[in-house]
C-alpha positions, 0 to 999 in steps of 0.5 A: 323774084328768086328761084326759091319764091318762084317754085314755092308760091302760087304763080299769081302770088302777087294776087293771092291772099296767103296765110300761114304760121311760122315758128319764131325764136326768142324772145317770143319763141313759139308759133306766129300767125302770118299773111304774105303781102307784096313778098314779105311775111307779116306776123299778125298774132297781135290781131288773132290768136289762131288760124281757126279763129282767122278762118271763122271770121265773117270778113276773112278776106277783107281782114287779111287784105288790110291787116298790118303786122310785124315784118319778119322779112322776105318770104323767100328767106323763111322758105329757105330757112325751112328747107335747111337740114336744121330749120332756122327760126323764123321758118314755116310751120304747117298753116293749121293749128287747132283744126281737126285733120281729116282725109277722104279716101278712094275719091278717084277711080285709080286709087279705088283700084289700087286699094282693092289691089292692096287688100287682095295682095294682103300687103304683098307688093309682088302680087300687085301686078297680077292682081291689077290685070285680073281686076281690069279683066273682071271689071272692064269699063271706066270706073271714073264715069260711075257716079257714086251712089247712082243706080248705075253704081248699084247695078255694078255693085250687085254684079260684082257681088254676084261674081265674088269681087266686091270689096269694102273699098268698092263700097266707099268708092262708088257707094253713096257714103264717102270714106272720111277718116282722121289723118293726124291730131290737131298741131301735129302736121308738119309744113314746108321743108320738114321731114316726113315720116314712115313707120319703120315697119313699113316696106311698101309705101308712097306719098299721096299728093292732095289738095286740102280744104280749109273749112271753118266751124260753120262748114264753109270752105275758106281756102285751100292748100296742098298736102301729103297724106303719107300712105304705108300700103303694106299696112293697110293692105294687111287690114283696113282696120289698120288704117290708124296705123297706116295713116297716123304716125309721127310726121306722117302728115305734111300740109302747106306751104300756106293756105290760099284764101278763096276770093274773087281771084281763086274759088272752088272752081279752081280747086275742081279744075286743078292739076296736082303734080308730084315729083319724087327724087331719090337721094340714094339712087338715080330714081325719079318719078313724076305724075299728076292728079287731075281733080276734074277726075274726082268722083265726088265734088269737094263740097259733097265731101265737106258736107259728108264730113261736118254738118248737122250730123257732126260738128267741128267747133275748131274747123276742119283741114280736109284732104280731098283724096288722090288719083296717084297710086305709083306702080313704077318698078324702083327696087326690082321687076314686080316690086312696084314703087316704095320710098327710100329714106331721103327721098325729096317729095315735091307736090305742086299746083300752079295756084297753090305753090309747092310743098317740099318734104324730105322722107325719113323714118317716123322714129328718127325724125323729131318727136311731136311735142308742141300739143295743146297744152303747150299751145295753150301755155304759149297763148297764156304767156302772150296774154 
């Protein structure tokens, strides 16, 4: 096994059911549905139109374990193609296609505190340190022990309201209702090796390493992958009503490298106990940051988040890719004392979890990355050409 394969794939890749999408060149230029088996990538597009259809099958696991397809070569070769400055076909795409891409916010106590700080700082990173100390003195205790919507949470809410310290982020962090928002449009997410984009107006931003559930149209979680919910802290900090501008920009959502299907070897309990690590390496400085999120500290169970996203109250007939949130909010100074962390163009971001592999992306500006042009109409035209 090559170094590329060993770092990018799950540690037990030989036992994992991995599905994804790749871009193929002529004569069948366009996206292809693939499975990884015994270190080879198999194009199974002839047996299934899209990832949403594959996940909707009643026999997804058995089908993926047995289906045959055209051999596109060793998985390491596709990973290396994807990491080139200009990807060389066949290369990896985000493993989802027509599914809605949703995200849950403020699902960890640490990220809850940082969202409140962003709000009170009004997008000014120089005020973050002072506000962090002030909030820690005011709130005290360990917010991670508060069960959202519980009597204890409601008592804390009343106390904070009485002190004038209540926040809309507190409401979704410890209240009964989770924050679920639209992160990106179907077919707009980028995959392993591609550039991730920052809005050029942002000067305070960060990656958000998360586990992403692949949920079918019936609301059943069928698998999991990794995602980067790129965040503009200054934009959202000015107003929560700017969430769309802060979250949904060209190439601002990365997912991959593959979806690992749930089976007897990999279950939701593995998601609940997962560690999600982050490494950022600067290209124009010697900066290096490493941190991790422990899914055992999430305040809401992943299946509760699925249930709050879709059900009798809201249907998603093409399924959902659901970001579960992160406890990562970098505060390490980079450009000067009290400035905290923000990205530089060229940063390499690695998001990893042992049972899911590693998602790698390079940071650039949204207006300088290739524009998103392959939308629903082009996808439908491609399906028509394929027959």
